DRENNUTI-169955 format. One line per 5 residues: for each residue x, y negated, z of N, C-alpha, C. Coordinates in steps of 0.1 Angstrom, whole numbers, plus 5000, padded with zeros to 4 digits. Each point is the difference from the previous one (the first is absolute). Layout:
N
X:Y:Z:X:Y:Z:X:Y:Z | ...
END
This chain:
90
1147:8919:9614:4998:4992:4989:5011:4990:4999 | 5006:4998:4989:5011:4991:4997:4994:4987:4995 | 5004:4989:5005:4996:4987:4996:5011:4992:4994 | 4999:4996:4988:5011:4992:4994:4997:4985:5002 | 5010:4993:5004:4999:4986:5002:5011:4993:4992
4997:4991:4992:5009:4992:4992:5006:4989:5008 | 5013:4998:5000:5006:4989:5007:5010:4994:4989 | 5003:4987:5003:5010:4993:4992:5012:4997:5008 | 5012:5002:4994:5012:4998:5007:5009:4990:4993 | 5005:4990:5007:5009:4991:4994:5013:5002:5007
5011:5002:4993:5013:5003:5005:5009:4988:4997 | 5006:4994:5010:5010:4989:4999:5013:5004:5007 | 5011:4996:4994:5013:5001:5007:5005:4987:5004 | 5007:5000:5011:5006:4987:5005:5013:5003:5007 | 5008:4990:5001:5013:5002:5007:4999:4993:5014
5002:5008:5010:5000:4996:5014:4987:4993:5004 | 4998:4997:5012:4987:4994:5005:4998:4986:4995 | 5011:4993:4996:4998:4987:4995:4997:5000:4985 | 5000:5011:4994:4997:5001:4986:4985:4996:4997 | 4998:4997:4987:4987:4995:4996:4992:5011:4993
4987:5001:5002:4991:5008:4992:4991:4991:4992 | 4999:5002:4987:4993:4992:4991:4988:5008:4995 | 4988:4994:5001:4988:5006:4994:4995:4992:4988 | 4997:5006:4990:4994:4993:4988:4986:4996:5004 | 4993:4991:4993:4986:4997:5003:4991:5012:4999
5003:5009:4990:4992:5012:4999:5002:5009:5012 | 5012:5002:5004:5003:5008:5012:4993:4995:5013 | 5000:4986:5001:4994:4994:5011:4985:5002:5000 | 4994:4998:4988:4986:5002:4998:4996:5015:5004 | 5008:5009:4995:4997:5014:5003:5000:5003:5015
5010:4994:5007:5000:5002:5015:4988:4994:5006 | 4995:4989:4995:4988:4993:5006:4987:5008:4998 | 4999:5007:4988:4988:5006:4997:4999:5015:5003 | 5012:5007:5002:5000:5014:5002:5001:5003:5015 | 5002:4990:5009:5001:5001:5014:5006:5013:5005
4993:5009:5007:5006:5011:5006:5005:5011:4991 | 4997:4999:4987:5005:5009:4990:5013:4995:4993 | 5006:4989:5005:5012:4995:4994:5011:5000:5010 | 5011:5005:4996:5012:5001:5008:5012:4992:4994 | 5007:4994:5009:5013:4994:4996:5011:5008:5006
5009:5005:4992:5012:5007:5004:5012:4991:4998 | 5008:4999:5010:5012:4992:4999:5012:5009:5002 | 5009:5000:4990:5012:5008:5001:5011:4991:5003 | 5006:5001:5012:5011:4992:5004:5013:5004:4994 | 5006:4992:4991:5012:5003:4993:5012:4998:5010
5005:5011:5005:5010:4999:5010:5014:5000:4994 | 5001:5001:4987:5013:5001:4993:5005:5014:5000 | 4993:5009:5006:5003:5014:4999:4993:5007:4988 | 5001:5013:4999:4993:5007:4990:4985:4997:5001 | 4993:5000:4989:4986:4997:5000:4992:5010:5009
5005:5012:5000:4993:5010:5008:5001:4997:5015 | 5009:4991:5004:5001:4997:5014:4994:4986:5004 | 4993:4994:4990:4993:4988:5003:4988:5002:5010 | 4998:4990:5008:4989:5002:5010:4987:4996:4993 | 4990:5008:5003:4986:4997:4994:4991:4995:5011
4994:4988:4997:4990:4994:5009:4987:5000:4993 | 4989:5002:5007:4987:5001:4995:4991:4989:5006 | 4991:4994:4992:4990:4991:5005:4987:5003:4993 | 4990:5005:5007:4987:5002:4994:4992:4988:5001 | 4992:4997:4989:4992:4988:4999:5008:4987:5004
5010:4997:4992:5010:4990:5003:4995:4985:4998 | 4988:4998:4995:4996:4987:4996:5000:4990:5011 | 4994:5004:5012:5000:4990:5011:5014:4996:5004 | 5009:5010:5001:5014:4997:5004:5007:4991:4989 | 4997:5003:4987:5006:4992:4990:4994:4985:5001
4987:4999:5002:4994:4986:5002:5006:4993:5012 | 5003:5007:5010:5006:4994:5012:5014:4994:4998 | 5008:5007:4991:5014:4996:4999:5005:4995:4987 | 4992:5003:4989:5005:4997:4987:5000:4985:4997 | 5009:4996:4991:5001:4987:4995:4997:5001:4985
4989:4993:4996:4996:5001:4986:5009:4990:4991 | 5005:5006:4989:5008:4992:4991:4993:5002:4986 | 4999:4989:4993:4994:5001:4986:5011:4996:4990 | 5003:5009:4991:5009:4998:4989:4994:5002:4987 | 5000:4990:4992:4994:5001:4986:5012:4999:4991
5001:5009:4991:5010:5001:4990:4994:5001:4986 | 5004:4992:4991:4995:5001:4986:5012:5006:4992 | 4998:5012:4995:5010:5007:4993:4996:5000:4985 | 5010:4996:4992:4997:4999:4985:5011:5007:4993 | 4997:5008:4990:5010:5006:4991:5005:4989:4991
5013:4997:5001:5006:4989:4992:4998:5001:4985 | 5000:5012:4995:4998:5003:4986:4986:4997:4995 | 4990:4999:5009:4986:4997:4997:4997:4985:4999 | 5009:4992:5005:4997:4985:5000:5002:4994:4986 | 4993:4990:4997:5002:4993:4987:5009:4988:5004
5013:5003:4999:5010:4990:5003:5001:4989:4989 | 5003:4988:5005:5002:4989:4990:5014:5001:4994 | 5000:4998:4987:5013:5000:4993:5008:4988:5002 | 5013:5001:5004:5008:4988:5002:5009:4999:4988 | 5001:4988:4995:5008:4998:4988:5013:4993:5003
END
């Protein structure tokens, strides 16, 4: 009997071991709620052909992320300039 299991996979690329991996709030939440069905794959950009990049795997990465991550909050207000009601200058 074949059993299908659904997993989620987040793939991130980074340069060298000092490179940074950035998770969006949604990705972070998925890692927290999906536990053992969530995998983080890291592709180490070695500067060689992409087929030669090293693949690293971390199953259920939330605890490791919580241990090491630094939370940053950035709020950006983006407005289409053409939509604003500009004041006329005489």
